[in-house]
C-alpha positions as a Markdown table, in Angstrom:
| # | Residue | x | y | z |
|---|---|---|---|---|
| 1 | Met | 56.8 | 9.6 | -26.5 |
| 2 | Ser | 53.9 | 7.3 | -25.6 |
| 3 | Val | 50.6 | 8.5 | -24.1 |
| 4 | Asp | 48.9 | 6.7 | -21.3 |
| 5 | His | 45.3 | 6.0 | -22.3 |
| 6 | Ala | 44.5 | 4.0 | -19.2 |
| 7 | Ser | 40.9 | 4.4 | -17.9 |
| 8 | Pro | 40.3 | 6.5 | -14.8 |
| 9 | Pro | 40.4 | 4.5 | -11.6 |
| 10 | Val | 37.1 | 2.9 | -10.5 |
| 11 | Asn | 35.8 | 3.8 | -7.2 |
| 12 | Arg | 35.5 | 0.3 | -5.9 |
| 13 | Arg | 34.2 | 1.4 | -2.5 |
| 14 | Ser | 31.2 | 3.0 | -4.2 |
| 15 | Tyr | 30.7 | 0.1 | -6.5 |
| 16 | Asn | 30.8 | -2.4 | -3.7 |
| 17 | Ala | 28.3 | -0.4 | -1.6 |
| 18 | Glu | 25.9 | -0.3 | -4.6 |
| 19 | Arg | 26.2 | -4.0 | -5.0 |
| 20 | Arg | 25.5 | -4.6 | -1.3 |
| 21 | Leu | 22.5 | -2.3 | -1.4 |
| 22 | Ala | 21.1 | -4.1 | -4.5 |
| 23 | Gln | 21.6 | -7.4 | -2.8 |
| 24 | Ser | 20.0 | -6.3 | 0.4 |
| 25 | Arg | 16.9 | -5.1 | -1.6 |
| 26 | Arg | 16.7 | -8.4 | -3.4 |
| 27 | Thr | 17.0 | -10.3 | -0.1 |
| 28 | His | 14.2 | -8.3 | 1.6 |
| 29 | Ser | 12.0 | -8.6 | -1.4 |
| 30 | Leu | 12.3 | -12.4 | -1.3 |
| 31 | Leu | 11.8 | -12.3 | 2.4 |
| 32 | Leu | 8.5 | -10.4 | 2.1 |
| 33 | Asp | 7.4 | -12.7 | -0.8 |
| 34 | Ala | 8.0 | -15.7 | 1.5 |
| 35 | Ala | 6.2 | -14.0 | 4.4 |
| 36 | Leu | 3.2 | -13.2 | 2.2 |
| 37 | Glu | 3.0 | -16.7 | 0.8 |
| 38 | Arg | 3.1 | -18.2 | 4.3 |
| 39 | Phe | 0.6 | -15.8 | 5.8 |
| 40 | Thr | -1.8 | -16.3 | 2.9 |
| 41 | Ala | -1.5 | -20.1 | 3.0 |
| 42 | Asn | -1.5 | -20.7 | 6.8 |
| 43 | Gly | -2.9 | -17.5 | 8.4 |
| 44 | Tyr | -1.2 | -15.1 | 10.7 |
| 45 | Ala | -1.3 | -17.1 | 14.0 |
| 46 | Ala | -0.1 | -20.4 | 12.5 |
| 47 | Thr | 2.8 | -18.8 | 10.6 |
| 48 | Ser | 6.1 | -18.9 | 12.4 |
| 49 | Ile | 9.2 | -16.7 | 11.9 |
| 50 | Glu | 11.2 | -19.9 | 11.6 |
| 51 | Ser | 9.2 | -21.0 | 8.6 |
| 52 | Ile | 9.5 | -17.7 | 6.8 |
| 53 | Ala | 13.2 | -17.6 | 7.5 |
| 54 | Ala | 13.6 | -21.1 | 6.0 |
| 55 | Asp | 11.6 | -20.2 | 2.9 |
| 56 | Ala | 13.5 | -17.0 | 2.3 |
| 57 | Gly | 17.0 | -18.5 | 3.1 |
| 58 | Val | 17.8 | -16.1 | 5.8 |
| 59 | Ser | 18.3 | -16.4 | 9.6 |
| 60 | Glu | 15.5 | -15.7 | 12.1 |
| 61 | Ala | 17.8 | -13.1 | 13.6 |
| 62 | Thr | 17.8 | -11.2 | 10.3 |
| 63 | Ile | 14.0 | -11.0 | 10.4 |
| 64 | Tyr | 13.8 | -9.9 | 14.0 |
| 65 | Lys | 16.6 | -7.4 | 13.5 |
| 66 | Thr | 15.0 | -5.9 | 10.4 |
| 67 | Tyr | 11.2 | -6.2 | 11.2 |
| 68 | Gly | 11.0 | -7.0 | 14.8 |
| 69 | Gly | 8.7 | -10.0 | 14.2 |
| 70 | Lys | 5.4 | -10.8 | 12.5 |
| 71 | Pro | 3.7 | -7.4 | 13.0 |
| 72 | Gly | 6.7 | -5.7 | 11.4 |
| 73 | Leu | 6.6 | -8.0 | 8.5 |
| 74 | Val | 2.9 | -7.3 | 8.0 |
| 75 | Arg | 3.5 | -3.6 | 8.2 |
| 76 | Ala | 6.2 | -3.9 | 5.5 |
| 77 | Leu | 4.0 | -6.0 | 3.3 |
| 78 | Cys | 1.2 | -3.3 | 3.6 |
| 79 | Arg | 3.6 | -0.5 | 2.7 |
| 80 | Arg | 4.9 | -2.4 | -0.3 |
| 81 | Ala | 1.4 | -3.2 | -1.4 |
| 82 | Leu | 0.2 | 0.4 | -1.1 |
| 83 | Glu | 2.9 | 1.5 | -3.5 |
| 84 | Gly | 1.0 | -0.2 | -6.4 |
| 85 | Arg | 2.6 | -1.0 | -9.7 |
| 86 | Gly | 5.5 | 0.8 | -11.3 |
| 87 | Pro | 8.3 | 3.0 | -10.1 |
| 88 | Val | 6.2 | 5.8 | -8.7 |
| 89 | Pro | 4.2 | 5.0 | -5.5 |
| 90 | Ala | 0.5 | 5.3 | -5.7 |
| 91 | Glu | 0.3 | 7.9 | -3.0 |
| 92 | Arg | 2.6 | 10.2 | -5.0 |
| 93 | Arg | 0.6 | 9.6 | -8.1 |
| 94 | Ser | -2.5 | 10.6 | -6.1 |
| 95 | Asp | -0.9 | 13.8 | -5.0 |
| 96 | Ala | 0.1 | 14.5 | -8.6 |
| 97 | Leu | -3.5 | 14.1 | -9.7 |
| 98 | Gln | -4.6 | 16.7 | -7.2 |
| 99 | Arg | -1.9 | 19.1 | -8.4 |
| 100 | Asp | -2.2 | 18.6 | -12.1 |
| 101 | Ala | -5.8 | 17.5 | -13.0 |
| 102 | Ala | -8.0 | 20.1 | -14.5 |
| 103 | Asp | -11.2 | 18.8 | -12.9 |
| 104 | Ala | -12.0 | 17.2 | -9.6 |
| 105 | Arg | -14.0 | 14.5 | -11.4 |
| 106 | Asp | -10.8 | 13.4 | -13.1 |
| 107 | Val | -9.1 | 13.3 | -9.6 |
| 108 | Val | -11.9 | 11.2 | -8.2 |
| 109 | Ala | -11.8 | 8.8 | -11.2 |
| 110 | Gly | -8.1 | 8.5 | -10.7 |
| 111 | Trp | -8.6 | 7.6 | -7.0 |
| 112 | Gly | -10.9 | 4.9 | -8.2 |
| 113 | Arg | -8.2 | 3.5 | -10.4 |
| 114 | Leu | -5.5 | 3.7 | -7.7 |
| 115 | Thr | -7.8 | 2.1 | -5.2 |
| 116 | Ala | -8.4 | -0.8 | -7.6 |
| 117 | Glu | -4.7 | -1.0 | -8.3 |
| 118 | Val | -3.6 | -1.4 | -4.7 |
| 119 | Ser | -6.6 | -3.3 | -3.2 |
| 120 | Pro | -5.8 | -6.7 | -4.7 |
| 121 | Arg | -2.4 | -6.4 | -3.0 |
| 122 | Val | -3.3 | -4.8 | 0.4 |
| 123 | Ala | -6.8 | -5.9 | 1.1 |
| 124 | Pro | -6.0 | -9.6 | 1.8 |
| 125 | Ile | -3.2 | -8.6 | 4.2 |
| 126 | Leu | -5.5 | -6.2 | 6.1 |
| 127 | Leu | -8.3 | -8.7 | 6.3 |
| 128 | Leu | -5.7 | -11.4 | 7.5 |
| 129 | Leu | -4.5 | -9.0 | 10.2 |
| 130 | Arg | -8.1 | -8.2 | 11.3 |
| 131 | Asn | -8.8 | -11.9 | 11.8 |
| 132 | Ala | -5.6 | -12.2 | 13.9 |
| 133 | Ala | -6.3 | -9.1 | 16.0 |
| 134 | Asp | -8.9 | -10.7 | 18.3 |
| 135 | Gly | -6.3 | -13.0 | 19.9 |
| 136 | Asp | -3.1 | -11.2 | 19.4 |
| 137 | Pro | -2.4 | -7.8 | 21.1 |
| 138 | Ala | 0.5 | -7.0 | 18.8 |
| 139 | Ala | -1.7 | -7.7 | 15.7 |
| 140 | Ala | -4.5 | -5.6 | 17.2 |
| 141 | Ala | -2.1 | -2.7 | 17.8 |
| 142 | Leu | -0.8 | -2.9 | 14.2 |
| 143 | Gln | -4.4 | -2.9 | 12.9 |
| 144 | Val | -5.1 | 0.3 | 14.8 |
| 145 | Glu | -1.9 | 1.9 | 13.4 |
| 146 | Leu | -2.7 | 0.9 | 9.8 |
| 147 | Asp | -6.3 | 2.1 | 10.1 |
| 148 | Ala | -5.1 | 5.4 | 11.5 |
| 149 | Asp | -2.7 | 5.7 | 8.5 |
| 150 | Arg | -5.5 | 5.1 | 6.0 |
| 151 | Leu | -7.8 | 7.5 | 7.8 |
| 152 | Ala | -5.2 | 10.2 | 7.7 |
| 153 | Arg | -4.6 | 9.7 | 4.0 |
| 154 | Met | -8.4 | 9.9 | 3.3 |
| 155 | Ala | -8.6 | 13.1 | 5.4 |
| 156 | His | -5.8 | 14.6 | 3.3 |
| 157 | Asn | -7.8 | 13.8 | 0.1 |
| 158 | Ala | -11.0 | 15.1 | 1.7 |
| 159 | Arg | -9.3 | 18.4 | 2.5 |
| 160 | Tyr | -8.4 | 18.8 | -1.2 |
| 161 | Leu | -12.0 | 18.3 | -2.2 |
| 162 | Val | -13.6 | 20.5 | 0.4 |
| 163 | Arg | -11.1 | 23.4 | 0.6 |
| 164 | Gly | -10.9 | 23.5 | -3.1 |
| 165 | Gly | -14.6 | 24.0 | -3.4 |
| 166 | His | -15.2 | 20.8 | -5.3 |
| 167 | Val | -18.0 | 19.3 | -3.1 |
| 168 | Arg | -21.7 | 20.0 | -2.8 |
| 169 | Lys | -22.8 | 22.6 | -0.3 |
| 170 | Gly | -22.9 | 21.4 | 3.3 |
| 171 | Ile | -20.4 | 18.6 | 2.9 |
| 172 | Thr | -17.7 | 18.8 | 5.6 |
| 173 | Val | -14.1 | 17.5 | 5.6 |
| 174 | Gln | -15.2 | 14.9 | 8.2 |
| 175 | His | -18.1 | 13.7 | 6.0 |
| 176 | Ala | -15.9 | 13.5 | 2.9 |
| 177 | Thr | -13.2 | 11.7 | 4.9 |
| 178 | Asp | -15.8 | 9.1 | 6.0 |
| 179 | Val | -17.0 | 8.6 | 2.4 |
| 180 | Leu | -13.4 | 8.1 | 1.1 |
| 181 | Trp | -12.6 | 5.9 | 4.1 |
| 182 | Thr | -15.5 | 3.6 | 3.2 |
| 183 | Tyr | -14.8 | 3.2 | -0.5 |
| 184 | Ser | -11.1 | 2.6 | 0.1 |
| 185 | Ser | -11.8 | -0.1 | 2.7 |
| 186 | Pro | -10.7 | -3.7 | 2.2 |
| 187 | Asp | -14.2 | -4.8 | 3.0 |
| 188 | Val | -15.7 | -3.2 | -0.1 |
| 189 | Phe | -13.1 | -4.9 | -2.3 |
| 190 | Asp | -13.6 | -8.2 | -0.5 |
| 191 | Leu | -17.4 | -8.0 | -1.0 |
| 192 | Leu | -17.4 | -7.0 | -4.7 |
| 193 | Val | -14.3 | -8.5 | -6.2 |
| 194 | Arg | -13.4 | -11.5 | -4.1 |
| 195 | Arg | -16.9 | -12.6 | -3.2 |
| 196 | Arg | -19.1 | -11.3 | -6.1 |
| 197 | Gly | -16.5 | -11.8 | -8.8 |
| 198 | Trp | -16.4 | -8.3 | -10.1 |
| 199 | Ser | -13.5 | -7.4 | -12.4 |
| 200 | Val | -10.9 | -5.0 | -11.0 |
| 201 | Arg | -11.8 | -2.6 | -13.8 |
| 202 | Lys | -15.5 | -2.6 | -12.9 |
| 203 | Tyr | -14.5 | -2.1 | -9.2 |
| 204 | Ala | -12.4 | 0.9 | -10.2 |
| 205 | Arg | -15.3 | 2.5 | -12.0 |
| 206 | Phe | -17.6 | 1.8 | -9.1 |
| 207 | Val | -15.3 | 3.4 | -6.5 |
| 208 | Gly | -14.8 | 6.6 | -8.6 |
| 209 | Glu | -18.4 | 6.9 | -9.6 |
| 210 | Ser | -19.6 | 6.3 | -6.0 |
| 211 | Ile | -17.3 | 8.9 | -4.5 |
| 212 | Ala | -18.4 | 11.4 | -7.2 |
| 213 | Ala | -22.1 | 10.7 | -6.6 |
| 214 | Ala | -21.7 | 11.0 | -2.8 |
| 215 | Leu | -19.6 | 14.2 | -2.7 |
| 216 | Leu | -19.5 | 16.2 | -6.0 |
| 217 | Pro | -22.1 | 18.5 | -7.4 |
| 218 | Ser | -24.4 | 17.1 | -10.0 |
| 219 | Val | -23.2 | 17.6 | -13.6 |
């Protein structure tokens, strides 16, 4: 009597769905790459959805359906940039630092490194958007939204420092938020790295050490 050793049936529906999802991710990654290249080369106002679509090999309708237009593309570019390098987004790594680090100085130094990791990616986009905001209401609204997002994140970090008792006496959450907001700004990166030629490593040290000097007790 023979025994049927045939392999179990493949769930083709699941396999095809996974393939479509992977293809969609590749398409959107290429689209964002094309948008970033166009924005960087030509500026926000002079870049058209038509040119991005042609570069990415997709239809204009796909861009409008997925992102709603140029502001949505810039929003997606910023979110991708803020994830940093590697499989774990920078924001999650920051939260892990707050949870696992033995000393607040280690957390602040880690924030310096994370700021230096994401700044080369996100600062040029934010500065590009700021230049466009004066003459474009949609760009101006997006700048307000992204500024609010960054401020909320810095307030989250400030609460960790103040409520955990890691700051000098008299420093409030608002003051700590403003310090973190300043040192995470695209302007500081632009001044020191892009204009003055600092290395990213030097910039990371500067951010961490400056935050520590402004907020933490003397060693």
